[in-house]
Each structure stands twice: as structure tokens, then as C-alpha cells.
C-alpha positions in Angstrom: 0.0 0.0 0.0 1.3 3.4 -0.9 0.9 6.3 1.4 -1.0 8.4 -1.1 -3.7 5.7 -1.3 -4.5 5.8 2.4 -7.0 8.6 2.4 -9.1 6.7 -0.2 -8.9 3.5 1.9 -9.8 5.5 5.1 -12.8 7.1 3.4 -14.0 3.8 2.0 -13.9 2.2 5.5 -15.5 5.3 7.1 -18.7 5.0 5.2 -19.8 1.5 6.5 -18.5 2.4 10.0 -20.6 5.5 10.1 -23.5 3.4 8.9 -22.9 0.9 11.7 -22.9 3.7 14.2 -26.1 5.2 12.8 -28.0 1.9 12.7 -26.5 0.3 15.8 -26.9 3.4 17.9 -30.6 3.6 17.4 -33.1 1.9 19.7 -35.2 -1.0 18.6 -38.5 -0.2 16.9 -41.2 0.7 19.3 -39.0 0.8 22.4 -38.1 4.4 23.1 -36.6 3.7 26.5 -34.4 0.7 25.7 -30.8 0.9 24.9 -29.1 0.8 21.5 -28.9 -2.2 19.1 -25.1 -2.5 19.7 -23.4 -2.5 23.1 -22.0 0.8 24.3 -18.4 -0.5 24.2 -18.8 -1.5 20.6 -20.1 1.9 19.7 -17.2 3.6 21.4 -14.6 1.3 19.7 -16.1 1.9 16.3 -16.1 5.7 16.9 -12.5 5.7 18.1 -11.2 3.5 15.4 -13.0 5.6 12.7 -11.7 8.8 14.2 -8.1 7.6 14.3 -8.4 6.2 10.8 -9.8 9.4 9.3 -7.3 11.6 11.1 -4.5 9.6 9.6 -6.1 10.0 6.2 -6.3 13.7 6.7 -2.7 14.0 7.7 -1.4 11.8 4.9 -3.7 13.5 2.3 -2.5 16.9 3.4 1.1 15.8 3.2 0.6 14.4 -0.3 -1.2 17.6 -1.4 1.6 19.7 -0.1 4.4 17.8 -1.7 2.8 16.7 -5.0 0.3 19.5 -5.6 -3.5 19.4 -5.0 -5.7 17.6 -7.5 -9.4 17.6 -7.3 -9.5 13.9 -6.3 -7.0 14.3 -3.4 -8.7 17.4 -2.2 -12.1 15.7 -2.1 -10.7 12.7 -0.3 -8.9 14.8 2.3 -12.0 17.0 2.9 -14.1 13.8 3.1 -11.8 12.3 5.7 -11.9 15.5 7.7 -15.7 15.6 7.7 -15.8 11.9 8.6 -13.4 12.5 11.4 -15.7 15.2 12.7 -18.7 12.9 12.5 -16.8 10.2 14.4 -15.7 12.7 17.0 -19.3 13.8 17.5 -20.5 10.2 17.8 -17.7 9.5 20.3 -18.8 12.5 22.4 -22.4 11.3 22.1 -21.7 7.8 23.3 -19.1 8.6 26.0 -20.7 8.0 29.4 -20.6 11.0 31.7 
């Protein structure tokens, strides 16, 4: 794997992970007071893994753009990784027990 391919891989993995958080974090149909479909630790692990993965994608995408020049594809992948990292951070804050 080359380093310039990592943002694409991170963004490809971020989409199903965000879907798993979205579906697994909701409560079962008709039960408003019950917990989520996935255990809390699983939701936290998915959020943390996705956040780290996307942050690495942002850093490597930024480095590639700085050294090789920005193309539309690399810019979109870097911005997509940044937005995904923000989404994972918000989910992590949402599921962290206070």
C-alpha cells in the first residue's frame, strides 16, 4: 500500500463504520426507553477506530497535497476524511458515558 492511497482507503472504510454507528446506535423499533442495538463498548470502539483512521487519512492527504500538488481527487478525499473524522468525534462524544 502506498501512502497516497491511504485517504481513499480510510474514506472507503469510514462509510460503513458510520452506517454501523447510525443503525447500531438507534433503539429497537417501538422501544423508546431501551438501549441501542449495539453494546456501548462496541459503539465507542467503532467511533474511536474511525476517528483515528480518518485523522491519519487527513494528515497523509495533506502531506501528499503539499508535496505533489493538489488535485481535485485528493482534495475531495482529504476533505471527506476531515468531515468523517468530525462525524466520528461527534459520535464519540455522544456515546461517551458522563
